Each structure stands twice: as C-alpha cells, then as structure tokens.
N, C-alpha and C positions, 0 to 999 in steps of 0.2 A: 595173240589172245583175243578170243572172241567173247562177246557178251551174251548172255542167255537171251533167248528171243521169247517175246510175250506170244499169246495165242494168235496174234494177227500176222505174226512172221517178221515183226520189226524187233530188232535188239534193244533190250532195255539199258537205260542210262544209269550209271552209278548214283548212289543218294547223295546230295550235297550236305545234308545236315550231320550232326553228331550222332542220330539215331535213324534208323530207316524211317522214312516217311515223317519225319520231324523238322520243321524248319529251324534255324538258329535263333536263340533268345531274342538277339538284337533285333530281328526282323519283325518282333511284334509291336505294336503300337503302346505306347506307355501314356496311361491317363495323366492328366493334368492335375498336380498338387498344390492346393491353395498354401500360400505362404502363411507362416505363424502369424497370429492376429488378425487374419482376413475375416471379413464378415460371414457367417455362415449362412445367411439369407440368400436366396439366389438374385441375381441383378434384374431389376426391373427398370427398363428406360423410362423417363419423364415423358409427361404428354407434350404434344406438340406446342412449341412456344416457350417451353419452360426451361430454364439453364440445368444442367447436371448438379446435383448437390456435392459439395466439397465434403472430402473424406476427412473426418476429425482426427486431429491428433498426429498427421502424417508428416512426412520430411517438409521442413520449410515453414511450418505454422508457428509462428511466433507470437509473443505476448504483444498486443496493441498498447499503445502509450494511452494511460487513461486521462480523463479531462481533469486538469489540475487547477480549475477556477477556486474551488474552496480552499485548496492548499495555498494558492498564491494570495488570496485575499486574507486568509488566516496569519500568513507569514508577513504581509504588510503591517496588518494590525498589531502583531506581536512587536515588530521591531519599533512601532510608534508607541507602543507600552513601555518598551525597554526604555526609549528616549525620555518618557515622563518619568520613569522610575530613577533614571539618572538625575534629574532635576530634583525629585523627592530626596534623594541622598546628599545632594548639595544643600538643600535647604534644611535637613535635619543636622548636617554638621555645622552649618553655620548658626543654627539655633543653639547647638550644645556649647559652641565656643562663645557664644554672647551671653548665656546664662551661667552665672556663678555657683549654682547649687546644682546638685546631681539630679535630673528628671530622667528616670529610667524610661519613660515612654519616648523620648526623643532618641535615647540610645537603641531601644528595641526597633524604632521606625528606621534607623539608619542602617541596622543590619538586615532587616526583613527587605527593604528596598534594594539593598546591595545584591541580595539573592535573587531577587525579582529581576534584576539588569541582566545578570548572567543568563537565567533560565530562558527570558522572552528573547534577548538578543540571539543567542545560540539557536533557540527555536525558529525565530523567524528566518534567519539565514538558512539553517538546515533544512527548512521545508522546501526553499527552492532548489535544494541540492539532493532531494529524495532521501533524506536521513530519517529513519524510523524513531531514532533516539529524540530527534528534534520535536517530533509531534509529541511525544511524551513529555519534553521539557516544556513545551508550549501549554500543555493541559495543566501541568503542575503549576506553572508560573500565574496562570490565569486562576487557578483555585485558590492560590496563596493571596493574590490581589482581593478576591472576591472575600475571602475569609478574613484578612486583616482589615479591610474596609469594615466589614460588620464588626469586628472586634473594636475599631475605632469608635463606632457609633455607640457601642455599650459603655466604652470608658466615658465618652462625652455626656452621656446620660447619668452616669455615676457621679461625675465630678461635679456637673452642674444641678444636681438634684437639691432642691430646697431654696434655690435661687429665684428672686423674682425675674419672670419673663424667661424661665428655664423651657417652658413648653413651647414657646415660640422659637427659641433658639434650636430646639430639638426638632422641631418641624422643619426649619430651614436646613438643618443638616441632614436630615433623613431625604429631603427632596434632591438637594445637591448630590448626595452619596448615590442616588438611584440614577442620576443622569450621568454620573461619573462611572457607574458599573455597566453602562451599555457596552462600551467598547471589549471589556475584558469577557463579558457574558457572550458576546457576539464571537469574539475568538476563540472562546472555549468550545462552543456549539460547532463551529467550522472545523476545529481540529479533531472533533470527535467523530464526525460523520464518516460514512463508508468511502465516499470518493477521495477523501484526504489521506485515508489509510491505503487506498489503492495506489495513490500516487506517491506515497512515501515507500511502498514495497516494489515499486516498478523498477526493473532492472533492464536496460536496453540490450536487445539479443538474447533474452531469456525465452525458452520455449514456453508455450502456451500450456494450460493443463491437458495433460495426456499427449504432448507433442513430442518430438525428439529435441535434444539439446542443440544450441547453434554449433556450426561447424567450426572446428578448431583449425588454426593455420598451422602449416608444417614448420 
C-alpha cells in the first residue's frame, strides 16, 4: 500500500484527528474556570511591604471569642444581688412570724424577693456559661429590684403622711434607696450592652459571619 505523494514528491502521512486537518479536542487548552463564589474583580497584588488581605468567609474562619468583661462583672453583681435578696427573704419571714397580725406588705416582700433570688442567681451563674436566657433573667431581676424599691418608697410616703418628721424620714429613705439602687442599675446597664449580648451568644467553634461551619468528626 502506498500513500499519495504531495507536489514535492514526498508521501503524505495519514491524518491523526477525527476529521482531516483537525486535532483532537483534548489537545486544545481549556481556560481556567473560577470556582463558585470567587470574586469577579481581577486580583491585584498589594504594594511592597503590605501583607496580602485575608479572604473573608473562607474555610477555617471561625468566630473570635468576644471580650467578656461586662458579662463577668454583671454576673458577679447579679450573684451578690441574689445573696442580698436571700437575706431580704429571711428578714421578711422572720417579721411575718413575729407579727401576730396580717401585714400584706411583708408577704409581698417575701414573695418578690424570692423571685428575685431565682432570677439573679440563675442570671449571674448563667452569664459565665454563655447562656442567653441568663442575660434576660438578669435584666428582669434588676428591673424588678428597681421597681419594688420605688414601690416601697411610695408606700412609705403614704403610710407616714401626716406624722411629724415624715419629711425628714422620707428624705432619709430616698437617700438610702438611691444608694441601694446603684448595684442593680449598674448590673442592668452591664447586662443590656452589646458586648454582653455578644458574650452570651458566643459558641466555641462556630463559624464567623459568611464563613463555613466547623469541620465535623467522622
């Protein structure tokens, strides 16, 4: 078998592709395709001496542990407030047992301070453990302390109205109440601020916003 010759007198070689004169498709270079979610802007290297910017939301980007100073201080103050509430419950129970007539203010005080004990102790301990419900309980407990203190001042003013020296007695009561309200107001403010909210919502190993979830073990 002989191959046809070209005009120069040399035999022509058979075509290697599927069609005459066409190379195989695999021999053509394939342009690189960007992966899904890649930035569309062309990459520009940073200037000399500057580090490369980190790609946000990529693998291995996890939520950083927030500063828990406000949450820890609020937790300590809440626990102290719960201890004082326990003392108030004991004083109310002793007063109820000592008085032979029914005084509804003492019963109300015992019930309210018992609720405050549960809210502040659970809230104070839960703040150390990153519990969102603990922050809410701390806020409610501090608000209840402030409201009940104001209610006590109003009732004291009503009961002492018309007696001699009632104005001086009310002035002393208002001054001591304002001093006593400093810890619950400070605890309430520390529990409301955003750093405390970030602290209780922090979960170790959780991905940062826009990142991938933490790797799961097999």
